[in-house]
N, C-alpha and C positions, 0 to 999 in steps of 0.2 A: 611491432612498435608503431605508435601513433605518430603521424605526420600532421603538419598544420599548413593549410592552403588558404589563400586569400582570394576572394572573388570580388572584383570591383564593379562589374556591370550590373544593371538592374533591369527588371522586366515590369512594365506597367500592365496592370490588369484593368482592361476596359470593360465597362458594363456590357453584358450580353443577355440574350434570351436564355434564362436558366433552363428552359425546356430543351435547349440544344447543348447542354453542358456535356463535357467529356464523360462525366460520371455515368451517364446512361449508355455510353458506348463501351467503356471498358474501365478497368482500374488496375494499375501496375503493381499488384500485390506481390508478384514474383520479384520485381526489381527492388522493392523496399525490404525484402525478407531479411537479408543479412544485416542491413542497417538496424532493423527493428530488434534482431537478436542481440546485436552489440549494445544498443541502448537499453534493452531490458536488463542486461547484466551490469551495465555501468551508466546509471541515469545521469542526466545533465545536472550541473551544480545547483541550478535554481530549484530543482525538485528534491533536494536534500534538506531544505529549510525546515520541514516538518513532516512527520508521518501522515500519510493518508492511504487508505486501503484501496487495493485493486487499481492502482494507477496504470493507465495504458500508455504506451510509448508515444511520445510527441510526434515522431516522424510520420506515423500513420495518420494522425489528425491533420498535420500540415498537408500531406498528400491528398487527403479527403477534401479539404477546403480548396486546394488548387484545382482539383478535378471538378469541383462545382463551379469554380470561377473561370474555367477555361472552356472554350468552344470545342465541339467534337472533332474539329479538323486540326487541333493544336496538339503538340507533343508535351504532355504534362510533365513527364519525367525530366525533360530538358529544362523545365523551369525550377525544379525542386531545390537546387543548390544556388539559384540566383536570388538576388534581393527582389522579391515580388511584392508589389504594393498597389492597391487600388489608387487610381489617379485622384487628385484632390476634388475634382468635380463629380466623382462617382461615389455613391453611398450605398453600401450593402449592410443591412442590419442582421445580426445573428443573435439567436437565443439559445442558451443552454439551460434547460429546466432542471437538470440534475448536475449541477456544477461540480460537485465533488472536490477533487484536488486541483481544479482549475486548468487542466490541460487544454481544453477547447478554448477557454478564454485567452490564455497566453498565446496560442497559435493564431487565433483570429486577430488579436491586436497587432501581431507582426505584419499582417496583411492589410492593415489600415482600415479595418471594418469598425462599424458601430456595434458595440457588444453589450448584451444583457446576459447576466448570469444569475441564476437563482438556485438555492438549495434549502431544504428544510433545516439542515444542521448549521448552527452558528459557527462551528469549527470550519466548515467548508468556506464560508466567506472570510474567516480569520486567516486561513492558509492562503487563499487566493489573493487576498490583499497583500500579504507578505511577498508574494511572487511578483506583483506588478507595481507596487508603490515605490517611489524613489526613496533613497536613504542618504542622509548627510553623514558621511563616514567620520569627518572631523568632530562633529558634535557628538556622535555616538561614542567615539573613543574617549572623549572628555568625561562623559557621564559614566562610561564603563570603569574608568579609573576611580571615580568617586565611589561607585558601587563596590569595587574591589576593596578599597580602603575601609569602607564601612561594614561590609558584610563578608566579602571574599576572604579576607585575612582571618576572620573568626572561623569560617568554615574549614579552611585549610588546616587549622590547628587540630581538628578532629581526625585528620587523615595524615598522621605522621608516625614514623617508626624509626628505630635505630638501624642504621646501615650496618650489616654484618661485616663489612670490609673495613671502612674507616671509622666506624662507631659514631659518626655524625648523624644529625637528624636527616632522614630521608622522607621522600613523599610516597605515600601509599597510593598506588594506582588502583588496585583491587583487593578487597577482602573476600576470601573464599569461605563460605559458610557451609555447614552441614546441619540439616534439620535433626532434631533430637526427639525420640519417642520414649515415653515412660510407660512401661508395662510390668505390672506386679512389682518386683524389686529390681527391675532392670532399667537402665538408662543407656540407650543405644544411639550412636550417631549413624545417620543414613548416608550411605555411599552408593550413588549410581555408578561411580567409578572413583578409584583412588588416584587415577592419573590426572594431573593438573595440566601438564604441557608435554608435547612430543616434538622434538627437533631431530629428525633423522633417527639414529639409534639412541639418542640421549632422552631419557624419560625423567620428568620431575613428578614425584608422587608423594602422597601422604602414606607413610608406612603403616600398615594395619596393626603392627605389633607395638611400635613405640610412639606412633603419632608424629614423628619427625618428618619435616619436608626435606626430601633428599633428591638429588639428581644423580643418575647412574646410567650406565650402558645397559641395554637390553640384549640378552643372549637367550635365544630359543624360548621366547615367551616367559622367561624368568628374570626377576629383578632381585638383586641382593642388596639389602639395606646396609650401607657402610657404618651406620650408627649402632644397630643392635645385631647385625649379621643375620637377620632372619631372611628367608627366601619368600618372595612374593610371586605368585602365579598370575599372569595377566588373564588367564582363562577363568579365574575365580576373583574377578576384579570388583564385583558388586555384591552387596548384601541385600539389595532390593531387586526383586524379580517379579515383573507383572503386577506391580503395586502391592507386593506382599513381602514380608520379612519373617525369617525364622527366629523364634525366641524359645529357648529350652525345648527344642524339637517340635515346637508348635508353630504352624504357619499362620501369621497374623495379617489381616488386611489393613493397610494404612488408612484407607478410606473409612473403614469401620471404627478404627481408633480415633480418627479425627471427629467423626460423628458423635462418638461417645463423650469426648471431651467438650465438644461444642466450639472449639477454638483451633486456629492453625497451630502447627507445631512450632516450638521455639527453635532457636538455632545457636550454634557457637562458631567462632572463627577457627578454621583449621589450617589456613595458609594465607600468606600475604605476597602479592606482587608489588615490588617497590622500584623506585628510581631515586638514586642519590645525586643531587645537584653538585655535591662537593667532589666526589671521586668518579662521578659519571657511571657508577656501577648500576646495573639493572638485572634483577633476578627475582627469585622466590625465596621465602624464608618461613620458618616456623614461628607462629605468634608467641610472644613472651607475655609475662604477667603485666608488663607495662602496656602492651597492646590491648590486653583484656581490660585493664583499668581505664584506658582511654575510651574504649567503647562504653564501659559502665558509666563513666563520667558524662558522656554525651547523653545517655539514656536518662540519667538523673537530672541533667539540665533540662531535657525535654519535659520530664514529669513536673518540674518546678514552674514551667511557663504558665502564665495565666491568660495570655493573649495569643493563642496558637492559631495559625492559619493553615488548617489541615482539613481534608475532605471527610469529616465524620458524617458521611452521607450514606444511607443504607443502600446496599447493592440490590437492585431489583431482580426479581426472578426472570429468567429468560433462557434462550437456547444456549448461549455462551456462558452466561453467568451462573447457571445452575451447578456447574462443575465446582466452581470455587465456593459457592454457598454450601455445597455438600462437604467441603473440606474445612468448614468452620470460619470462613471469611464472612464478616457481617457488613462492614463498612469499607469504602474504598481506601480509607487510611490503613486498613489492615494489610494492604498489599505492600507496605513499606515497613522497614524496621524503625526503631525510635531515633536512631542517629540520622537516618535519611529524612524522617519527618522533621526533626529539629532543623536541619540544614535547609531543607526546602521551604519550611515555614519562614525562617529568617531571611532567606533570599527573596521570597515573595513580598514580605514586608518592606524590604529594602527597595524593591522595584516600585512598589506603591508610593514611595517617598520621592521618586524621580519627578522633577517638576516639568521637564520637557515631555509633552504628551507623545510626540513622535518617537522619541527614544524609549518612553515607557512601553509603547506598542512593540518595538523591536525586542526589548528585554523580555516582555511577556511571551512573545513568540519563541524566544530562546528558552525561557523557563519551561514552557509547555513542551518544547522539543526534547528536553533532556529527560523528561519523565519516563519515557519508554526504556531508557538505559539506566535509570536510578530507582529500582524497585527490587523486591525480593522474588521476582519471577525471571530474572535474567540469568543466563548460564554462560559459562566460559567455554569457548571453542578451543580445545586443546591443540588441535592441528594448526589453527590460524592465529593463536595467541591473542585473542581479543574477545570481548564480551558481545553477546547477542542480545537483541531487544526482546521485550516481553511478548511481542506479537509476531514472532518469527514464523508462525503458522496460522495467523489470523484467529487466535483463540487465547483464552486464559488457561494456562497449563501449570498447575502447581508442580514444583520440582523439589528434589531432595537436596540439591546442592546449589543454592542461589549464589550469585556473585554480586557483591556490593561495590559499586563504582564510587569514585571520588566526586562528589557533587560539583564542586567548583572547578577542579581540574588540575592536572600536573603537566609537566613537559611532554610526557608520553601518554598513551591511552586515548580513548575515544568516548563520545557520548556525554561529555562534561559540559558545564556552562561555557568555559573558555573555548573548547573545541567547537561548540555549536555556534557561538557568536562569530567565530572565524568562518564557519560554513555559510552563515548569512552574508557576511562580507564577500565571500567568494561567489555566492549565488548572485548578488547584486552586480558584481563585476561582470559576470556572465551576461546579465541582462543589458549591459552597456555595449557589448560586442558579442552577439549571439553566434554560436556555431552550430552547424548540423553535422552529423556523423555520416561519412561514407564508409561502407564496409563491404568487403567480399570475403570469401573463405580463406584469404591469405593475409590481408592486412586491413588497416582502417586509417582514415584521415579525419581530421577536424577541418571543416570548411567554413570559413567566416565570410558572411555576406554584408556586414554592416548594419544588420537589424538591431533595434533597441526596443526593449519593453520596460518603460518607466513611466507610469501614468498615475495621476491623481484621479479619484473616482467622483462620479456625479452623486449629488445628494438625493435627486429624485429623477423621475422619467423625463421631465421637461429639460433637464440639463444634459441628457444623453447626447453624446457626439463621438466622433472618432478619437478625440483627445480625452474624453471622459467616459469610460465604461461605467455601467450601472450594475452593482452587485447587491442582491437582496436576499433576505432570509424569510421565506414564507412557504406555504403549501402551494406547490406548482399546479394544483387542481384549480386554483383561483388566482390568476395573474391579472387581476382587473385593471391594474395601472397601465398595461400595455394596450395600445389601440388595436382595433380590428384591422386585419390585413396590412400590418405595418412591418412585418418581419419577412426577410427574403430566405433565410436559411435557419433551420433548427438542426443543430448538431449536438448530440449528447451521448452519454454512456449511462443508461438507467441501471437500477439495481437488478441483479440477475437472480430472481426468485429467492431461493434459500441459500445462495452462495455465501454471502457475507452479511452478518447482522450489524450493520454500521452503527446504529445507535448504542447497542450494548458495548461495543468496543470503544467507541468515541467517548462514552461516559468516563472512561479512565482519564482522559485529558480534560473533558468538560467540567468534571467535578472540582478540579483544581482551579481552572481559569475562572469559574464562577466566584471564587473567593476574592477576586480582584474587584474593587469598587469601580475602577476604570473599565474593566471588561463588562460589568453589569450595566454601567451607564452609557458607554460609548460603543460597545461592540456586539450588543445583542444577547449577551449571556444572562438573561433575566430569569432563568429557572435553574435549580440546582443540578438537574440532569438533562440529557438530551430529550427533545420531543419525540415520543414513541407512538402515540396513538394514531398519528397521521403518516407514519412511515410506511412506504410501499415495499413490503417484503413478504415472503412466506416464512412464518415463524410459528410453528405449532405450539411452542411453549407458551405463547401469549395469544393463542387462538386466531392467528392470521393464516388463512388457508389460501389456495390458489384462486378461489373466487374473489377474496379480498384483494389479492395481488392484481388480478386481471381488471377488476373494476377500478382500482386505484390508477393503474396505467391508462385505462380508457379515459378517465377524467382528465388526466394530464394531456393525453394526446388530443382530446377535444379542445383543450385550451390552445394547444399548438395549432390545431386546425383553424381556430378562430383568429389567432394573431398572424397566421401565415398568409402571404399573398397567394392568389389563385395559381400563379405560375411558380410558386416557391417550392422548396424541397425540404423534407424532413428526413434525417438520416441518423442512425445510431448503431452502436456495436452491441452484440449480444452473443452469449453461448449458454447452453444448458445441457446437462446430461440426462435430464428428465423430460419426457414428452409433455407433461403437464405444463411445464414452463413455456415451451414453444407454443402450445395451444393457447395459453394465456396471452402471449404476445400477439398471436394472430387475431384472436377474438377482440382484443383491445384496439388493434389497428382498424379492423373492419368496422367495428361499431362506432369508431370516431371519424370514419369517412376517408380512410387512406387505403391505398393499394401499395404493394411492394413491387417496384419496377426493376430492382436489381439487388443481388445479394452476393457479396464477395468474401472469400476467406482472407483474413489478415492475421499475421503473427502478432501475438499480444503479450505472452508471458515467457519469462525465462524458465528453462527446465531445471534450474539450480535451486529454486525455492522449495521449502519443505512441503508446500501444498501443491506443487506442480511437478515433482520429480518422478512420480510413478508412471508406469506404462499406460495407466488409465486416466491420467490427467488430461485436461484440455489446455492446449497451448495456442490454439487459433480461435479468434472471435469471428463471427460473421458480421459483416458490415452491410446493414440493410438500408436501402435507399427507397424512400416512400414519397408518393405524390397524392394530392387530392384526387379522389376517384371521380372520373367523368362518366358520361353516359355510354361511352363506347367501350364495351367489354366483350370479350370473346365468349362464344357459346362453348359449353363444356363438351369435350370429347376426351375420353379417358386415354386412348392410345396416343393422341396428340400430346396430351399432358405428360405422359410417360416419356415420349420421345424428347420433349423439350427438357425435362429434368435430366435425362440421360446425356443429351448433347452438351448441356452446360457443365454437368458433372465431369464428363470426359475432358472437356476443355480445361477445367481448373486442375484436375489431377495431372494432366500432361505438363502443365506449367509448373506445378509444384514438384513434380518428379525431376524436371530438367534442372532445378536448382537444388536438388537433394534435400528438400524440406522433409523434416521428420514429423510425420503425422501419427497421432494415436488413434485408436479405434473410436473413441468419442468424437475426435475431430472429423473423421470420416462421416460419422452419423450426423453431426451438425451441418456439414456441407450438404448432405442429402436432404435433411429436413428443411433447411433454409431455401433450397431450390423448390421443394415441394410446396411450401406455404407461399412462396413468391409467385409461382405459376398459378396456384389456386386463387390467390387474391385478385388476379386479373381476369377471372372468369365469372360468368353470370351464375353465381351460386349463392344461396342464402347460407347462414351460419350452420344450420342443421345439415344441409346438403354437403357443405364444405367439410364438416367434421367427419361425415361418413366417408367421403372421398379420401380424406387424410388417413383415416384408420386403414382403409382398404389398400391404399398404395404403400403406406409405410410398412404394413405387414408383408408386402411383396418386395421389400428393399433388397434382400439378398438375391432374389430372382432377377430383379432389374439390374443390379450392379454386376451380376455374373457375366453379362454380355457387354460390359463397358470396358474402357481402357484400364481401369484399375486392375482387372484380372491379367491383362497383358503386361502390365508393368511390374508385377510382383517378382518375376524372375530377374529383373534388372536391379532389384534392391536387395540389400543384405540386412541382417539383424532381425530384431523381434517384430518390427512392422511387417516385413515380408512374410515371416513365419506365421504370423497371426492371420494372414490373409490367404494362405495356401488352402486349397480345397482338398 
């Protein structure tokens, strides 16, 4: 159970010599571990405003900044839950050249810093603005009511059904669809599972025999349909296996069928989840002819429109998009059914008619936010009784049984316009009285310290101040508007080689926002799709390799070097399961004039996500602290290098073991590599020599670690981690 604590005292952060910062002495990654785990599974309200990929936990970035702004004889952890702000006479300027979802920006503003954020992606600025701008709740609610009357009521009419209990009109929360294949003379509905919902022993499912939606008890993996009395075996729940289906004893590939037709499969409604405002009944029902006619009516209405606002924009080929292109999806509008397109189009047109530009911005944020839960790539979580978003695993994954949400919203449900506008209001309330999470392995608290993040932004660099952060959209390889040696701290979270193809995924939102005149004229959405040519990633589908990645980072780091004061610090988080990624990072840093003075493991990801749940997932980032290289570097000695790596590695593993941190094998590898490149960077080696040393020592990793504390600790641990490290 979460408690709420209030802290009334504050700590002033006085300017100090950054070279003597606590960050060079230590970093309390062990003390923040449980808090980071808690935050990763339950993000703070402000970061629910809009989807952004690979968000890091805010607590780590707050601790990073405090460690940079504290002297090496201070207790940083003691400051964490206090209100900590730079005194008014002190000015520290921070730059984040890969702004992303705005975590660094938000936390730096809490500390009263002058903040510059930049990102290539317009959505990055769009989302970050939503996190920091003030909001007039009274004005917003007035315009919301107007929007509801003009558009909302029309949309809601397309999501109605008859309540099976009182026979009155009920609200449709979700329409459950099944994709249909047509092969020879067969028309078959695809079922990845007939189960809709599971509550204890009560199962709601679509009967394979009579197609009725029924709820019944499960006994020994068998369900008996009360309508047709047929027996349903849970072990034979799906007619789709490994992307194939049997038709007349012939195994057919769904992908091949889709390719042959050149279009995505059509779908039909197989079940409805409803809520009745009259009798308060909530449940599942079989769709009727009236429900089918309502869907048909919406489709016909959409077809008749002449002024549609929909993203008929071609899906570009890429690593993530190739899968849906192969399944017959051509335009981004193809990812939605016609009823969704009708309602989204009308909603966007209604938002464009809002006269108050501030409210128009907030409604556009809300509109963009609901897209991930209002498309034909959403699935229903039978055990959780809720819909999941299209990007549950950072990819476009065509599914057999999509779930159609109610665009405007009902009393229950999630991911609707109504629910999302409430998330925005809740997020802005959070920004008026910010809390940090305290957590250990038994309980958690919300600790309020009086911080507020509500800022208007600067129009240009000349207006930059503590009260007005500057957010820009440009290529971070050329930040010419920033003066030389004017920045104290660079703190960022760069793209992790081939981990996430941001532009390909963000196109999903960008293609819709671009349709707004306001977004094109005022928010920088001046191209139909995201800028890709200058994106710094490894994406072999569009011929971006590790050389491109390394050279791109190098150019950004050189800009950081230019704008950073001589005694300033550049720090960033990184992980990679591939050696080439780490080599790219090292090369980019050395060529831009930096050395790595410290590297700490920090918990970054929840193990509950689809992309982080396996034993081979990476859940720790490495926090790399960098400085401008001076002339004093250590002469290379291989044994001394190994000893330094081993000593630091032991120190970290002991700390992590004491808090029962769960490390995966790739986490261990990342800790080792980060120490390796950190120590090499501080030695008198050219790149060619450094590369040879890296290869030689990395190949000896098992030998080196065999004599470290990791071997001694295995016996104290249980589970797969320990088993995987037994010799």
